C-alpha positions as CSV (number, residue, x, y, z in Angstrom):
1,M,4.5,-10.4,17.2
2,D,7.4,-12.9,16.5
3,R,9.4,-12.5,13.4
4,V,7.7,-15.7,11.4
5,A,4.1,-14.3,11.9
6,F,5.3,-11.0,11.1
7,L,6.9,-12.2,7.5
8,D,3.6,-14.4,7.3
9,A,1.5,-11.1,7.6
10,I,3.6,-9.1,5.2
11,F,3.2,-11.8,2.6
12,I,-0.3,-12.0,2.8
13,L,-0.5,-8.4,3.2
14,N,1.5,-8.0,-0.3
15,M,-0.6,-10.8,-1.9
16,R,-3.9,-8.9,-1.2
17,I,-2.6,-5.6,-2.6
18,R,-1.8,-7.8,-5.7
19,L,-5.1,-9.3,-5.6
20,T,-7.0,-5.7,-5.2
21,R,-4.6,-4.6,-8.5
22,D,-5.7,-7.3,-10.5
23,T,-9.3,-6.9,-9.7
24,M,-8.7,-3.8,-10.5
25,R,-7.1,-4.3,-14.2
26,L,-9.5,-7.0,-14.7
27,N,-12.2,-4.7,-14.8
28,P,-15.2,-6.5,-13.2
29,P,-18.6,-4.9,-12.6
30,P,-18.5,-2.4,-9.8
31,E,-22.0,-3.3,-8.5
32,L,-20.5,-6.4,-7.7
33,F,-16.7,-5.6,-6.8
34,L,-16.3,-2.0,-6.0
35,E,-17.4,-2.3,-2.3
36,K,-15.4,-5.3,-1.5
37,T,-12.4,-3.7,-2.8
38,L,-12.8,-0.6,-0.7
39,D,-13.2,-2.5,2.2
40,D,-9.6,-4.6,1.2
41,L,-8.2,-1.1,1.3
42,E,-9.4,-0.2,4.2
43,F,-8.4,-3.5,5.8
44,I,-4.6,-3.1,4.4
45,N,-4.6,0.4,5.9
46,N,-5.7,-0.8,9.2
47,I,-2.9,-3.7,9.3
48,L,-0.2,-1.1,8.3
49,D,-1.6,1.1,11.2
50,T,-0.8,-1.8,13.8
51,F,2.4,-2.7,12.6
52,I,3.7,0.7,12.6
53,R,2.1,0.6,16.5
54,N,4.0,-2.7,17.1
55,N,7.3,-1.2,15.4
56,E,6.8,2.2,17.6
57,E,6.3,-0.1,20.8
58,N,9.0,-2.4,20.1
59,S,11.6,0.2,18.8
60,G,14.7,-1.3,20.8
61,N,14.8,-4.4,18.9
62,S,17.4,-5.1,16.6
63,A,15.4,-7.1,14.3
64,N,13.4,-3.7,13.8
65,N,15.4,-2.2,11.0
66,G,14.6,-5.4,8.6
67,E,10.8,-5.1,9.7
68,N,10.7,-1.2,8.7
69,I,12.1,-2.1,5.2
70,S,9.2,-4.7,5.0
71,I,6.9,-2.3,6.1
72,S,8.9,0.2,4.1
73,D,8.2,-1.7,0.8
74,T,4.5,-2.9,1.8
75,E,3.5,0.5,2.2
76,W,5.3,1.8,-0.9
77,Q,3.1,-1.0,-3.0
78,F,0.0,0.2,-0.9
79,S,0.8,3.6,-2.5
80,Q,1.2,2.8,-5.6
81,L,-1.7,0.6,-5.8
82,L,-3.9,4.0,-4.4
83,T,-2.5,5.9,-7.1
84,E,-3.5,3.5,-9.7
85,F,-7.0,4.0,-8.2
86,S,-6.6,7.3,-8.3
87,I,-5.4,7.3,-11.9
88,N,-7.3,4.6,-13.4
89,L,-10.0,5.5,-16.0
90,G,-11.3,1.7,-15.7
91,R,-14.6,0.6,-13.9
92,F,-13.1,1.4,-10.6
93,S,-11.3,4.7,-11.0
94,V,-12.0,8.2,-8.8
95,Q,-13.3,9.6,-12.5
96,A,-16.2,6.8,-12.6
97,F,-17.0,6.9,-8.9
98,P,-16.4,10.4,-7.4
99,E,-17.9,9.8,-4.0
100,I,-14.9,7.3,-3.3
101,M,-12.3,10.3,-3.9
102,E,-12.4,11.4,0.1
103,K,-11.6,8.0,0.8
104,I,-8.9,7.2,-1.5
105,A,-7.5,10.5,-0.4
106,G,-7.6,9.9,3.3
107,L,-6.1,6.5,2.9
108,R,-3.1,8.2,0.9
109,S,-2.5,10.5,3.6
110,N,-2.4,7.8,6.3
111,S,0.0,6.0,4.5
112,N,2.0,9.3,3.7
113,S,2.3,9.7,7.6
114,R,3.1,5.9,8.1
115,R,6.1,6.0,5.5
116,R,7.4,9.5,7.3
117,L,7.3,7.5,10.7
118,V,9.2,4.7,9.4
119,D,11.3,6.6,7.7
120,E,12.2,8.8,11.4
121,S,12.3,5.0,13.2
122,G,15.0,3.1,10.7
123,N,17.7,3.7,8.6
124,P,16.6,6.1,5.9
125,G,19.4,4.9,3.5
126,E,18.4,1.3,3.4
127,I,15.3,1.8,3.2
128,A,15.3,4.2,0.3
129,R,17.5,1.4,-1.5
130,S,14.7,-1.0,-0.7
131,E,12.2,1.4,-2.4
132,K,11.3,1.0,-6.2
133,M,11.7,3.7,-8.4
134,V,9.6,3.6,-11.1
135,S,6.0,4.1,-10.2
136,F,3.2,2.8,-11.9
137,A,1.6,5.9,-13.6
138,E,5.4,6.4,-14.7
139,T,5.9,2.7,-15.9
140,I,2.5,3.5,-18.0
141,H,4.0,6.6,-19.4
142,L,7.5,4.9,-20.4
143,L,5.8,1.7,-22.2
144,G,2.6,4.3,-24.2
145,D,-0.2,3.2,-22.2
146,N,-0.2,-0.5,-24.1
């Protein structure tokens, strides 16, 4: 994948993560949106898997470090979304739908594996500096859940 196509794909993936997060925050009727939201999580997971495979195949490429940082940042966003799903007490939460807990746990496991691969294949110091330091859960706690 060329650099422009990669950057466009990363941008679109981050938009989908934000759209999914916004959907959860709006609390739409689960009977209308839960299945689509879970499909979106699976789609995001599959694209991130594709990025990792392509990155491993092109490991000698000098642009790899920049791609590692972009993938790492997007993976972090996805991980935060999965955390929100796990701790959210809204209509889309694992508390409201315990049957989705296994799917969310599987997606989280995939995300953690990909993050380790990215950390191992790039410049870990640079990737670590690009990651956000305050999680959604920490932010909610700091803001008093308002």
